[in-house]
KETOR-890974 format. One line per field, with one value per residue (C-alpha): residue number from 1; residue in one letter; x, y, z. Coordinates in nm, 4 decimals. Example, Ala and Ser with C-alpha at 12.3 -4.5 7.8 and 13.67 -1.06 7.14 Angstrom:
pos <- 1;2
code <- A;S
east <- 1.2300;1.3670
north <- -0.4500;-0.1060
up <- 0.7800;0.7140
This chain:
pos <- 1;2;3;4;5;6;7;8;9;10;11;12;13;14;15;16;17;18;19;20;21;22;23;24;25;26;27;28;29;30;31;32;33;34;35;36;37;38;39;40;41;42;43;44;45;46;47;48;49;50;51;52;53;54;55;56;57;58;59;60;61;62;63;64;65;66;67;68;69;70;71;72;73;74;75;76;77;78;79;80;81;82;83;84;85;86;87;88;89;90;91;92;93;94;95;96;97;98;99;100;101;102;103;104;105;106;107;108;109;110;111;112;113;114;115;116;117;118;119;120;121;122;123;124;125;126;127;128;129;130;131;132;133;134;135;136;137;138;139;140;141;142;143;144;145;146;147;148;149;150;151;152;153;154;155;156;157;158;159;160;161;162;163;164;165;166;167;168;169;170;171;172;173;174;175;176;177;178;179;180;181;182;183;184;185;186;187;188;189;190;191;192;193;194;195;196;197;198;199;200;201;202;203;204;205;206;207;208;209;210;211;212;213;214;215;216;217;218;219;220;221;222;223;224;225;226;227;228;229;230;231;232;233;234;235;236;237;238;239;240;241;242;243;244;245;246;247;248;249;250;251;252;253;254;255;256;257;258;259;260;261;262;263;264;265;266;267;268;269;270;271;272;273;274;275;276;277;278;279;280;281;282;283;284;285;286;287;288;289;290;291;292;293;294;295;296;297;298;299;300;301;302;303;304;305;306;307;308;309;310;311;312;313;314;315;316;317;318;319;320;321;322;323;324;325;326;327;328;329;330;331;332;333;334;335;336;337;338;339;340;341;342;343;344;345;346;347;348;349;350;351;352;353;354;355;356;357;358;359;360;361;362;363;364;365;366;367;368;369;370;371;372;373;374;375;376;377;378;379;380;381;382;383;384;385;386;387;388;389;390;391;392;393;394;395;396;397;398;399;400;401;402;403;404;405;406;407;408;409;410;411;412;413;414;415;416;417;418;419;420;421;422;423;424;425;426;427;428;429;430;431;432;433;434;435;436;437;438;439;440;441;442;443;444;445;446;447;448;449;450;451;452;453;454;455;456;457;458;459;460;461;462;463;464;465;466;467;468;469;470;471;472;473;474;475;476;477;478;479;480;481;482;483;484;485;486;487;488;489;490;491;492;493;494;495;496;497;498;499;500;501;502;503;504
code <- M;A;Q;R;G;V;E;L;A;P;D;S;S;S;L;R;L;C;R;A;E;A;C;V;A;L;G;Q;Y;P;Q;A;L;E;D;L;D;T;V;C;R;A;E;P;G;E;H;E;A;F;F;R;K;G;K;V;L;L;E;M;G;Q;R;A;E;A;L;L;V;W;E;H;C;L;T;L;S;P;H;F;H;P;A;R;R;E;M;E;K;I;L;M;Q;D;N;A;S;Q;P;L;T;A;A;A;H;Q;G;D;A;H;L;S;S;A;G;S;Q;V;N;G;G;S;P;V;P;S;S;S;F;T;Q;A;Q;D;Q;E;G;E;L;A;D;G;R;E;D;A;V;S;E;H;S;L;S;Q;L;G;R;R;Q;E;L;E;I;S;A;E;S;Q;S;Q;E;L;V;D;N;G;E;E;T;A;A;K;C;P;Q;L;C;L;G;E;L;L;S;I;S;D;L;E;C;S;L;C;I;R;M;F;F;E;P;V;T;T;P;C;G;H;T;F;C;K;E;C;L;E;R;C;L;D;H;R;P;N;C;P;L;C;K;Q;S;L;R;E;Y;L;K;A;G;R;Y;S;P;T;V;L;L;Q;D;I;M;L;A;T;F;P;A;Q;L;A;E;R;Q;E;L;H;R;A;E;M;A;E;L;S;N;L;T;K;N;I;P;I;F;V;C;T;M;S;F;P;G;I;A;C;P;L;H;V;F;E;P;R;Y;R;L;M;I;R;R;C;Q;E;T;G;T;R;R;F;G;M;C;I;Y;E;N;G;K;S;F;A;D;Y;G;C;M;L;E;I;R;Q;I;E;L;L;A;D;G;R;S;L;V;D;T;I;G;R;R;R;F;R;V;L;S;R;G;H;R;D;G;Y;H;T;A;D;I;E;Y;L;E;D;R;K;V;A;G;E;E;L;Q;E;L;Q;C;L;H;E;S;T;Y;R;L;A;Q;R;F;C;E;H;G;D;L;T;S;R;H;I;L;M;Q;H;G;P;L;P;E;K;E;E;D;I;Q;A;L;A;D;G;P;T;W;C;W;W;L;I;S;I;L;P;L;D;P;S;Y;Q;L;N;L;F;S;C;T;S;L;R;A;R;L;T;Q;L;Q;R;I;L;A;A;L;L;Q;Q;P;P;A;R;P;L;L;P;E;R;G;P;R;G;H;V
east <- -2.0325;-1.8562;-1.5178;-1.6134;-1.7507;-1.4280;-1.2257;-1.4413;-1.4532;-1.1581;-1.2274;-1.5819;-1.5993;-1.9448;-1.8286;-1.5267;-1.7517;-1.9682;-1.6623;-1.5359;-1.8674;-1.8474;-1.4912;-1.6003;-1.8803;-1.6226;-1.3797;-1.1266;-1.0446;-0.7106;-0.8753;-1.1670;-0.9269;-0.7394;-1.0605;-1.1665;-0.8243;-0.8625;-1.2083;-1.0831;-0.8032;-1.0358;-1.3088;-1.1355;-1.4479;-1.6738;-1.7179;-1.9086;-1.5997;-1.3888;-1.6597;-1.6520;-1.2730;-1.2866;-1.5252;-1.2835;-0.9899;-1.1955;-1.2621;-0.8872;-0.8194;-0.6642;-0.8729;-0.6451;-0.6276;-1.0053;-1.0481;-0.8245;-1.0121;-1.3469;-1.2048;-1.1303;-1.4793;-1.6261;-1.4010;-1.5639;-1.9148;-1.9376;-2.3007;-2.2412;-2.3678;-2.2756;-1.9043;-1.9463;-2.1433;-1.8776;-1.6049;-1.7982;-1.8785;-1.5117;-1.3962;-1.6609;-1.5993;-1.2231;-1.2437;-1.5142;-1.3108;-1.0403;-1.2494;-1.3071;-0.9304;-0.9034;-1.1709;-0.9608;-0.6990;-0.9212;-1.1507;-1.5265;-1.6283;-1.4337;-1.5551;-1.9135;-1.8311;-1.6531;-1.8965;-2.1962;-2.0500;-1.9704;-2.1161;-2.2140;-2.3422;-2.6029;-2.6360;-2.5085;-2.7250;-2.5932;-2.6339;-2.3382;-2.1156;-2.2537;-2.1632;-1.8194;-1.7654;-1.8735;-1.6150;-1.3341;-1.1496;-1.1510;-1.0425;-0.8027;-0.4944;-0.6003;-0.8551;-0.6100;-0.4108;-0.7234;-0.8906;-0.5681;-0.5090;-0.8694;-0.8358;-0.5186;-0.6687;-0.9633;-0.7273;-0.5634;-0.2216;0.0925;0.1137;0.3065;-0.0182;-0.0228;-0.2979;-0.3987;-0.7240;-0.8123;-0.7971;-0.9997;-1.2664;-1.2918;-1.3066;-1.5970;-1.7791;-1.7195;-1.7706;-2.0380;-2.1591;-1.8822;-1.6156;-1.8192;-1.8274;-1.4465;-1.4104;-1.3705;-1.0907;-0.9119;-0.9304;-0.8236;-0.5138;-0.4293;-0.4861;-0.2635;0.0915;0.2416;0.4126;0.0698;-0.0033;0.3167;0.3301;0.5318;0.6940;0.8187;0.8219;0.6519;0.3057;0.0395;-0.0265;-0.3409;-0.3750;-0.5405;-0.6330;-0.5902;-0.8530;-0.6325;-0.6634;-0.3230;-0.2886;-0.0164;0.0418;-0.1120;0.2197;0.4091;0.1600;0.1696;0.5483;0.5361;0.2731;0.4984;0.7300;0.4949;0.1124;0.1146;0.0561;0.3946;0.3183;0.1183;0.2044;-0.1615;-0.2318;-0.3649;-0.4086;-0.7796;-0.7162;-0.4509;-0.6781;-0.9522;-0.7039;-0.8842;-0.7525;-1.0197;-0.8761;-0.9300;-1.1379;-1.1808;-0.8059;-0.7540;-1.0088;-0.8319;-0.4957;-0.6508;-0.8151;-0.5183;-0.2027;-0.2986;0.0469;0.2276;-0.0267;0.0233;0.3988;0.3559;0.1360;0.3871;0.6651;0.4577;0.3901;0.7624;0.8352;0.5706;0.7093;1.0549;0.9161;0.7230;1.0351;1.0621;1.4274;1.5889;1.6021;1.3362;1.2634;1.4182;1.2686;1.5551;1.3927;1.3508;1.3671;1.0703;0.9988;0.8059;0.4399;0.4591;0.2688;0.4816;0.2837;0.4595;0.4197;0.5310;0.6111;0.9343;0.8711;1.0961;0.9071;0.5692;0.6698;0.7975;0.4747;0.2655;0.4639;0.4194;0.0459;0.0414;0.2431;0.0135;0.2964;0.2207;0.5620;0.8919;1.1947;1.2638;1.6192;1.7835;2.0609;2.4172;2.7310;2.9302;2.6600;2.3600;2.1531;2.2084;2.2816;1.9576;1.5973;1.2341;0.9908;0.6804;0.3341;0.1008;-0.2342;-0.3971;-0.3103;-0.4720;-0.3969;-0.3796;-0.4895;-0.1353;-0.0153;0.1353;0.0075;-0.0281;0.0667;-0.0283;0.2152;0.3046;0.6342;0.6500;0.9964;1.3527;1.6153;1.9870;2.1153;2.3314;2.3874;2.2692;2.1354;1.9130;1.5983;1.4482;1.5946;1.5192;1.7400;1.7037;1.8663;1.9048;1.8203;1.7923;1.5387;1.6423;1.4974;1.5573;1.7468;1.5253;1.6104;1.4673;1.4711;1.6191;1.7400;1.3828;1.2560;1.5151;1.4194;1.0523;1.1378;1.3425;1.0530;0.8058;1.0235;1.1042;0.7366;0.6475;0.9110;0.7603;0.4157;0.5566;0.7228;0.3940;0.2058;0.4684;0.2357;0.4791;0.4066;0.6522;0.5037;0.1475;0.2408;0.4001;0.0905;-0.1352;0.0798;0.1659;-0.1195;-0.0995;0.1621;0.0741;-0.0411;0.2200;0.2477;0.2083;0.4536;0.7557;0.9158;0.6091;0.7143;1.0350;1.1154;1.0150;0.7409;0.5829;0.5717;0.9540;0.9620;0.6905;0.9017;1.2197;1.0341;0.9152;1.2207;1.4538;1.7344;1.9915;1.9115;2.2478;2.1638;1.8179;1.9824;2.2026;1.8962;1.7189;1.9940;2.0274;1.8886;1.8950;1.5738;1.7648;2.0122;1.7357;1.5392;1.8524;1.9256;1.5628;1.5595;1.8659;1.7245;1.3880;1.5554;1.7610;1.4533;1.2646;1.5725;1.6064;1.8478;1.7218;1.6162;1.8635;2.1481;2.2389;2.5360;2.4654;2.5107;2.7971;2.6988;2.8083;2.8936;2.6009;2.4454;2.4310
north <- 0.0179;0.0473;0.0344;0.3221;0.5216;0.4882;0.5981;0.9130;0.9817;0.8075;0.9823;0.8508;0.6056;0.4792;0.3864;0.2067;0.0131;-0.0883;-0.2015;-0.3940;-0.5789;-0.6622;-0.7927;-1.0104;-1.1596;-1.2399;-1.3857;-1.1062;-1.0604;-0.8708;-0.6053;-0.5781;-0.5465;-0.2659;-0.0645;-0.1223;-0.0131;0.3098;0.3718;0.2986;0.5519;0.8136;0.7629;0.6270;0.6688;0.4598;0.1249;-0.0351;-0.0209;-0.1976;-0.4642;-0.5341;-0.5426;-0.8094;-1.0157;-1.0034;-1.1015;-1.3927;-1.5070;-1.4879;-1.7186;-1.4467;-1.5054;-1.3418;-1.0244;-1.0304;-1.0536;-0.7513;-0.5466;-0.6351;-0.5475;-0.1987;-0.1872;-0.2465;0.0244;0.2687;0.1321;-0.0859;-0.1829;-0.2988;-0.6540;-0.8009;-0.7637;-0.9147;-1.2103;-1.2769;-1.2811;-1.5153;-1.7465;-1.7746;-1.8437;-2.1134;-2.2769;-2.2847;-2.4661;-2.7021;-2.7961;-2.9606;-3.2707;-3.3313;-3.3422;-3.5941;-3.8081;-3.8586;-4.0328;-4.2386;-4.4483;-4.4620;-4.5301;-4.2352;-4.0220;-4.0745;-3.9752;-3.6559;-3.5624;-3.5716;-3.2783;-3.0423;-2.6912;-2.7084;-3.0672;-3.0696;-3.4269;-3.5207;-3.7639;-4.1201;-4.1463;-3.9136;-4.1622;-4.4517;-4.2654;-4.1927;-4.5663;-4.6492;-4.4094;-4.5282;-4.7084;-4.4092;-4.1552;-4.3690;-4.2127;-3.8479;-3.8025;-3.7486;-3.4817;-3.3092;-3.2873;-3.1740;-2.9013;-2.7853;-2.7588;-2.5538;-2.3232;-2.2640;-2.1517;-1.9185;-1.9092;-2.1022;-2.4691;-2.5489;-2.5570;-2.9284;-2.9926;-3.3347;-3.3738;-3.6951;-3.5358;-3.2347;-3.4630;-3.6543;-3.3269;-3.2118;-3.5381;-3.5287;-3.1597;-3.0649;-2.7130;-2.6184;-2.6824;-2.5065;-2.1980;-2.2023;-2.2369;-1.8661;-1.8173;-2.1388;-2.0613;-1.6998;-1.8131;-2.0384;-1.7646;-1.5076;-1.5022;-1.2473;-1.0760;-0.9974;-0.7831;-0.5786;-0.2060;-0.1363;0.1648;0.0288;-0.3416;-0.4302;-0.5604;-0.2943;-0.0781;0.1360;0.0664;0.3328;0.3066;0.6004;0.6986;0.5368;0.2000;0.1592;0.0699;0.1847;0.2277;0.5592;0.6911;0.5834;0.7580;1.0761;1.0875;1.0559;1.3288;1.5548;1.5681;1.5395;1.5215;1.2151;0.8442;0.6794;0.4005;0.5336;0.9057;1.0081;1.3441;1.3211;1.6953;1.6662;1.3681;1.5697;1.8734;1.6710;1.5846;1.2575;0.9048;0.6374;0.3031;0.0038;-0.1905;-0.5076;-0.5420;-0.5021;-0.7784;-1.0033;-0.9515;-1.0251;-1.3440;-1.4830;-1.3629;-1.2627;-1.3320;-1.1226;-0.8417;-0.8410;-0.8236;-0.5300;-0.3470;-0.4056;-0.2654;0.0485;0.0889;0.0640;0.3320;0.5609;0.5047;0.6050;0.9187;1.0084;1.0617;1.4321;1.4300;1.1813;1.2432;1.5126;1.6713;2.0149;2.2824;2.5140;2.8495;3.1383;3.2346;3.1232;3.1837;3.0191;3.1148;3.3096;3.2145;3.1148;3.0797;2.8743;2.8164;2.4596;2.3688;2.1660;1.7897;1.7052;1.9381;1.8256;1.4735;1.5986;1.7841;1.4810;1.2559;1.4970;1.4698;1.0907;1.0286;1.2536;1.4631;1.7523;1.8946;1.9652;2.1853;2.5207;2.6518;2.9222;2.8447;2.8826;2.8564;2.5390;2.3671;2.3479;2.4949;2.6758;2.5162;2.6456;2.6263;2.6217;2.3312;2.4253;2.2742;2.2498;2.4090;2.4015;2.3058;2.4386;2.2177;2.3903;2.2352;2.1771;2.0000;2.3023;2.3895;2.6835;2.5652;2.7600;2.6775;2.8169;2.8003;2.5725;2.4962;2.6094;2.3448;2.2997;2.0734;1.7841;1.6090;1.6396;1.3866;1.3350;1.1407;1.1186;1.4523;1.6701;1.7450;1.5790;1.6391;1.4958;1.7748;1.8800;2.1385;2.4691;2.6156;2.9491;2.9371;2.9997;3.2627;3.3342;3.5800;3.9252;3.8313;3.7452;4.0823;4.2673;4.0560;4.1486;4.5202;4.4852;4.2964;4.5759;4.8569;4.6737;4.5941;4.9646;5.0523;4.7916;4.9489;5.2933;5.1524;4.9991;5.3228;5.5394;5.5873;5.6013;5.4149;5.1364;5.0404;5.0587;4.8267;4.5834;4.5770;4.5139;4.2196;4.0627;4.1711;4.3619;4.3232;4.0125;4.0591;4.0598;3.7316;3.7485;3.4665;3.5506;3.2085;2.9947;2.9068;2.7231;2.9849;3.2922;3.5512;3.5225;3.8975;3.9062;3.6659;3.8633;4.1780;4.0066;3.8761;4.2238;4.4355;4.5242;4.2952;4.0978;3.7214;3.6459;3.8867;3.7344;3.3938;3.5171;3.6357;3.3106;3.0854;3.2793;3.0930;3.4005;3.6058;3.8896;3.9091;3.9078;4.1812;4.3927;4.3716;4.4442;4.7467;4.8921;4.8306;4.9882;5.2876;5.3460;5.3201;5.5620;5.7897;5.7911;5.6079;5.3240;5.4181;5.1787;5.0456;4.6895;4.4847;4.1606;3.8398;3.6092;3.2656;2.9670;2.9935;3.1182;3.3085;3.6853
up <- -4.6856;-4.3457;-4.5191;-4.7477;-4.4539;-4.2546;-4.5569;-4.5864;-4.2088;-4.0388;-3.7066;-3.6779;-3.3892;-3.4849;-3.8352;-3.6964;-3.4615;-3.7569;-3.9522;-3.6499;-3.6279;-3.9972;-3.9562;-3.6633;-3.8769;-4.1464;-3.8938;-3.9524;-3.5848;-3.6120;-3.8319;-3.5888;-3.2942;-3.4712;-3.5181;-3.1576;-3.0281;-3.2248;-3.0742;-2.7203;-2.7613;-2.9103;-2.6488;-2.3360;-2.1271;-2.3548;-2.1794;-2.4699;-2.6935;-2.4304;-2.3934;-2.7688;-2.7629;-2.4946;-2.7088;-3.0019;-2.7811;-2.6545;-3.0117;-3.0775;-2.7799;-2.5646;-2.2547;-2.0003;-2.2095;-2.2520;-1.8746;-1.8204;-2.0820;-1.9248;-1.5856;-1.7230;-1.8735;-1.5270;-1.3885;-1.6288;-1.5679;-1.2526;-1.3275;-1.6856;-1.6379;-1.9810;-1.9037;-1.5586;-1.6992;-1.9635;-1.6997;-1.4746;-1.7666;-1.8662;-1.5143;-1.4634;-1.8011;-1.7591;-1.4287;-1.5526;-1.8629;-1.6511;-1.5551;-1.9275;-1.9778;-1.6985;-1.8563;-2.1672;-1.9496;-1.7206;-1.9418;-1.9940;-1.6343;-1.4967;-1.7878;-1.6802;-1.3226;-1.4252;-1.6981;-1.4693;-1.2744;-1.5623;-1.5315;-1.1691;-1.1601;-1.4374;-1.5738;-1.9208;-2.1290;-2.1204;-2.4979;-2.5349;-2.3605;-2.5683;-2.8863;-2.7447;-2.6827;-3.0390;-3.1756;-2.9443;-3.2191;-3.4543;-3.1939;-2.9902;-3.1507;-3.1497;-2.8712;-2.5876;-2.7715;-2.9023;-2.5629;-2.3978;-2.6579;-2.6271;-2.2510;-2.2725;-2.5350;-2.3048;-2.0326;-2.2842;-2.1141;-2.0137;-2.1246;-1.8094;-1.6078;-1.5255;-1.2721;-1.1579;-1.3451;-1.1681;-0.8239;-0.9434;-1.0900;-0.7654;-0.5734;-0.7899;-0.7269;-0.3529;-0.2831;-0.5366;-0.4919;-0.2494;-0.5114;-0.7795;-0.5603;-0.5523;-0.9292;-1.0162;-0.7653;-0.8624;-1.2308;-1.1886;-1.0040;-1.2967;-1.5528;-1.3820;-1.2571;-1.0189;-1.3133;-1.4622;-1.1573;-1.1597;-1.2260;-1.5417;-1.3726;-1.0394;-1.1433;-0.8158;-0.7379;-0.7819;-0.4774;-0.4967;-0.8730;-1.0880;-1.4557;-1.6924;-1.9514;-2.2176;-2.0416;-1.8726;-1.5055;-1.2667;-0.8950;-0.7907;-0.6586;-0.9729;-1.2014;-0.9943;-1.0124;-1.3916;-1.4176;-1.2088;-1.5102;-1.8086;-1.8370;-2.0640;-2.0191;-1.9486;-2.1991;-2.4932;-2.4400;-2.4705;-2.3087;-1.9530;-1.8957;-1.8245;-1.5966;-1.4127;-1.3974;-1.2262;-0.9495;-0.8659;-0.8993;-0.8629;-0.7481;-0.9750;-0.7234;-0.9280;-0.9784;-0.6041;-0.5445;-0.7973;-0.6238;-0.2851;-0.4153;-0.6078;-0.4295;-0.0724;0.0726;-0.1898;-0.1495;0.2280;0.1741;-0.0650;0.1850;0.4650;0.2468;0.1845;0.5579;0.6297;0.3694;0.5205;0.8707;0.7512;0.5875;0.9046;1.1172;1.2044;1.3087;1.0645;0.6899;0.7018;0.3609;0.3077;0.0833;-0.0158;-0.0792;0.1652;0.5301;0.7372;1.1047;1.3936;1.4029;1.0742;0.7586;0.4596;0.1324;-0.1357;-0.5081;-0.5805;-0.9404;-0.9461;-0.9799;-0.6829;-0.4508;-0.5818;-0.4783;-0.1422;-0.0603;-0.1603;0.0704;0.3591;0.3011;0.2679;0.5844;0.7851;0.9298;0.6927;0.7850;0.6113;0.6704;0.5054;0.4649;0.2574;0.0119;0.1351;-0.0760;-0.0281;0.1805;-0.0573;0.2274;0.5561;0.8916;1.0421;0.9277;1.0310;1.0269;0.8266;0.8659;0.5664;0.6398;0.2968;-0.0611;-0.3775;-0.6773;-1.0150;-1.3440;-1.4697;-1.1535;-0.9790;-0.6340;-0.3983;-0.0502;0.2620;0.5425;0.8845;1.0738;1.3771;1.5234;1.4571;1.3995;1.3431;1.0652;1.1838;0.8494;0.4903;0.2408;-0.0656;-0.1490;-0.4979;-0.6060;-0.3023;-0.0017;0.3372;0.6757;1.0232;1.2657;1.6280;1.7448;1.9020;2.2202;2.3889;2.7169;3.0179;3.2817;3.6266;3.9129;3.8587;3.5108;3.4124;3.5409;3.3324;3.0299;3.0767;3.0895;2.7713;2.6114;2.7003;2.5683;2.2434;2.1807;2.2216;1.9611;1.7298;1.7746;1.6911;1.3795;1.2622;1.3362;1.1664;0.8712;0.5775;0.2534;0.3304;0.6647;0.5283;0.2448;0.4917;0.7104;0.4090;0.3020;0.6393;0.8608;1.1901;1.4607;1.6691;2.0261;2.3013;2.4947;2.8709;2.9379;2.7267;2.7910;2.7241;2.3687;2.2857;2.0196;2.2195;2.1454;1.7982;1.7454;1.7404;1.4451;1.2689;1.3091;1.1866;0.8797;0.7687;0.8523;0.5616;0.6787;0.4853;0.4925;0.6541;0.9385;0.9693;0.9953;1.2821;1.4713;1.3833;1.5188;1.8435;2.1480;2.3748;2.3775;2.5478;2.2565;1.9945;2.1690;2.2031;1.8317;1.7407;1.9690;1.7981;1.4504;1.5348;1.6974;1.3843;1.1636;1.3880;1.4014;1.7752;2.0048;2.2202;2.5728;2.7339;2.5165;2.5906;2.4731;2.2851;2.4742;2.3807;2.2604;2.0573;1.6891;1.4849;1.7724;1.8111
């Protein structure tokens, strides 16, 4: 009946579950496993299907695989007690089966000692041992091999696991409940090797493991990097668009606990490696990430639309390290990007359903590029920060007068009233307030950078103003530009200051 139903409705998960149950009753485990795999792929959030799949794997002798499937089941439903009980039962039975193997090698007296401690110390009737002695002659040739093979099949993995059964039996006798409490951890360490806990993408031990709806586990960072390029599972290629749209990655807590219990030293080493990588990425003068896009300026907002995989990775790393900063430079022929740029700070990120993001940033400090490099597809640079030269005395008084007159011209430009200036003000906001201390900031008054960002200037000319470390020279150039736009000469023409290469 179930077979006919699946033929008529192959997409029906309930019919496939019924057929899987029928196959299990008939002992047709591979056919049952095939149906359950189909249901798990069709309904990746249905924990009951994963529980049944684990039961079938257990019947097929694949205990380690069953444990991993039940671990995923508990990830989907942490309070699903049947899966937890099955896992605990396997771990207890596997450890308890080892004294029985030892008994086959030690004789009847030692068998009685070991057998009395099976399953947490519950006594075994002495008649069982009497019957075993009566059958000694018949089983002498085959008992040792049979018991040994049974023990290894219970473990479900690796025949090279040769544990001293005699010492374990004695330990159970001596330690009683204390040893029984350690059984799950001991057995789990025997079931798993370090390679079972490696991410298939980075081939390293899992770090912050997450499990996809299709049942595959990866490091969180590895999965994110794959989803930057294509919204599909890296292994089975199932669509993960909805998973990506949710923007949340729940850690696989049980797997983390297993790694901590079985391989604490390797896990600590993996965590230390990650901390070292984050420390390297946190340096704000060496190998800083560079976004090659547009001109940005200190104190001025710079909204970005991030869609390229390399920059999605770069922005994520800036978030994870806690610096929330990266460099912005314009493109320049022959250099990949210009010699000067501005450090941007991320203020807010809006993630879109397809993985793109709208990033609200603001300019912080100017810098000069010392050397260029690459990391995972995006540009990097070693930099030094720029700072305006300070002046004092009579020179400072003249600079303040120039600052006042240039600011008044900027106000007149913003109040001019034509369509262009009104559009600029709607897009960029009003002219910032004038600073009282014009040398308080390393990059000079913010309103100057706001004005440079909105004026109709060629990017190469903007870059010359940007790289200049003389506030007097910048104000002089701005005064001339504003006077030309307002069609009147400046009140007091001033010659630009000489400076090093790249300065006005």
